[in-house]
N, C-alpha and C positions, 0 to 999 in steps of 0.2 A: 417776668416779662418787663420789669422796670428798665432793663438795659436797652430796650427798644425805644424808649422815650427820647425824643429829640432827633431821631433819625429821619431821613427824608421820607415823605409820604409813600414813595414807591418802593421802600425797602421791603424785601421779602426774606423770610427765614432762609438761611443758607447763603444769602447774598451779603457780601462784606461792604458795609457802608463807610462813608468817610468819617473821620474824626471831626468833632465840632471845635470851634476856636477855644472853648473852655477846656477841652480835653488836651489840645496841643499845649496850651499854657501850663496846665497841671503837669504834664510829662516833662516839659522843658524845665520847669522850676525844680522838679524832683532830681533831674539829671544834673542841673547846676549845683544844687545843694549837696549832692553826693560826690561832686568833683569828678564825674565820669566823662572825661574829655572825649573818648572815642564815641560813646553813645550819644553825647550831646551833638557832636559834629555830624554823626550819622543821621540823627533825627532831624536836625536843622536842614541838612542838604536834601534829605528825603522829602520833607514838606515843601521846600522851595522849588524843587525841580521836576516833580511829577514823572519820574522815571520808572520803568519796569525794574523789578528787583535785580535781574541779571545785569542790567546796565549800571545800576548803583554799586553793586558789590565788586564789579570789575574795574571800577574807576581807579586810575593811577594818579599818583601825586602830581606828575607833570601835566595832567589834564587840568588841574586847578591852580597850580603853583608855578610861578616863574619870576625870575629876577628878585628873589628873596621875599616875595609876598603873594598872597592869594589874589588871583585875578578877579576883577569885577564881572567879567563875562568870559565864557569859555564855550567849547562845543565838544560834543561826543558823537560817535557814530552809533546809532541805535542798532542793537543786535537783531531785533526782529525785522526791521525794515531796511537796514543798511543805509538809511538816510542820516545825514549830518544834522544835528539839532543844536542850535545855539541857545545858551541859557544864561540867565543873570544869577549872580551869587550875591545875596543881600548882605548888608553890613553885619547883621547878627551872625549869619552863617560864616562869613569871612573870618570873623573873630574866633568862632569856635573851631574852624578849620586851621587857623594859625596856631592856636593852642595845641591842636591835635598833631600838626606837622612838626611843631617845636619839641614835642615829647621825645625824650631820649630813645624810647623804644622804636621810634620811627626812622632813626638814622640808617641810611642805606637801603631802605625798603622802597620798592616800586609802587606797591598798591597802597591806597589810602586805608583800606580795611584788610590788612593781612590776616591770613588764617592763623589761628593758634594751633592748628593741627599741621603736621608735616606733609600730608598728602595733597595739599592744595595751596596755591600761591596767594589766594585771597579768600575772604569770607564766602561761604557758600550761600546760596539762596535759602537753604534750609536753616543754616545758622542765623541768617538775618531774620527769618520768620520767627525763630525762637526768641531773639532779642526783642522783636516787636511785641510778641506775646507777653514778655515780661513788662514792657512799658505799659501796655493796656491793662494788665492785671494790677500794676502798681497804683493805678488810679481808680480801681474798683469796677472796671468795665468787664463785661463778659467777653473773654478772648475769642470765642467762636464767631462773634459778630464783627470782628475786625481782623484784617490780614494785610499782607504786603500790598495788595491791590487797593486797600483802603487808603494807604498812604499816598498812592498815586492819585486818588480821587479827592483827597482832602482840600488842597488849595483850589482845585478846579471847581469843586462844589461851592466854595465861598465866592469864587469869581462869578460863577453863574448866578448865584443868589443875589450878588450885589449889582450885576450888570444886565442879566437876562440875555447876554450875548452868546448864543450857541456857537457861532463861528470862532469866537475867542477861545471857547472851551476846546473845540476841535484842534485848533492850532497849539494850544497848551499841551494837549495829549499827543500831538504828532499825528493826528488822524487827517485823512483827506476828505 
């Protein structure tokens, strides 16, 4: 039960909680040390933007990259709601995305996270969940306690903890 320590007080078994700042830092450092450009960019963008997994994996290079650089702000159409959501790309994330996009394996590709399998144009949500599981296990956390929705909640939980502003949380998640 030690993996439950540090989770929100309303965390229930079976519910996927957010990562804590120390967890995010640990994962980010491991990915940087491993030189894993794809996963580092994926992790940074995931934490920054609070998207559902299907919106994240379907992201195209042109959604974040224009005029030879990663944009500071961009927008996507949420697959669940059909609403356009504007988002900020932090400096750290822009740097990791620039490294990712500059990688020779990305030349001529439309999707930021292309599938390594031939039957899909981009990473599937299932593949993304496996990647996330590896990140969580790499820092010694129980993988069943964290999932793709945990990533969506991570920055939002910190925002709520720091501000207590429920409306800000609703806006960050795209809820009405």
